[in-house]
Every structure is written in structure tokens, then in C-alpha cells.
N, C-alpha and C positions, 0 to 999 in steps of 0.2 A: 334113983336115977340119976349119976350125974348131969349138971348143967350142960357139962357139952355134949352128953351124948341128947340130951331133949335138942340142944339145938342143933344136934345134925338129923333129929328128926322129923324135925321142920324144916330144915333147908329139903331135907326129902320129900316134905308135900309140899312143897312151895315148889318143888318143880314139876308133881304131880299138877297142883293147880295148872301152871300152863303148860302142860303141854295136852293137858284136857281142854284150855279154853283152845290154843291151835287146833288141835281135832272139831272142836265147839265149829271154829269160822271155817275151816276146812267145806264143812257139812253146808254151812249158809251160803259160804260161792256154788257150792252143788246145786242148791235152792234158787240158787238167782239161773242158773246156768237149763234151770226144765223150765221155770218161771216162765225165763225168756221166751224158750219153743214153744211154750202153749203156749202164751201171749200172755199171761198172768200177770197184773199187780203186782213188784215188786216186795211192796209192804204191806203188810198186811197187821192195821191198827190191831182187831179181833185175834189177832193169832198171842202178838203184842202182852195181850190186855190178860191173855189164858197163862203166858208165861209168868207173868208177874205174879198171878193167882196163886198158882204153885208151888213159887218159890217163896211167898208171905208165909201158905199155909206148911211149904215144908220148913221155911227157915222155922217157927213157931212149933213144932215137933221136935227138932232138932236144938233149940234154946234161944237159940240164936234172935239177936235184932232182926224183924222181917223188915222194918224204910234201911235198914242198911245193908239187908240183904239185896231186897230189890235195886235201890242205887247200885250197888254191885250187876247184879246183871242187866241196868238199863248202859251201865258204862261197856259192854261186853255185845251189846246193841246195837247200839249204836258205834263201836269199832266195825262189827259187823257191814255196816250200811257201809263206813265205810271202805273197805275191803271189796266191797260189792261193785264199789264208785258212782256209789250213790250220794258223796256228801263229799 
């Protein structure tokens, strides 16, 4: 495969990643709305730790650096908080 084709494939994956993060953020907004309606705390430390644990396991399964993947998901979680107006 040529360099240009490889780069095009990477560009397509980057677009998918961004779109997927956008969908995740929108779902987090919906979760926040439901929690507000049900008078539940918005932040859930236990749930966030479950997410980090699942990411560690998935990263290892995929042969990726678990600490780096957890750092990436933490950035997404932090961005979710910003979008929910918590930061």
C-alpha cells in the first residue's frame, strides 16, 4: 500500500474517532439530563473507575499502552464534565 493511501486511511480513522467522541459526549449530556431529572449526583466516581478499568483491559487485549489509553479516556471524561457544565 502506498504512503498516500495509508495516510488517507489514517485520516478516515481520525474522522471516525472524532465523530465517535462527539456521539459519546452527546450521550453524556443525555445522562446528565436524566440524572438532574431524577435528582441523582452528576458525578459518579465508581462508574468512572469502572470505565478506566474496562479501558485498561481493552487496551491490553489490543496490545496498546493501558496507561496512555486511560489518559486518553480521562481527557474525554474531563471534556464530558465541561460539556455538562460541571467545570
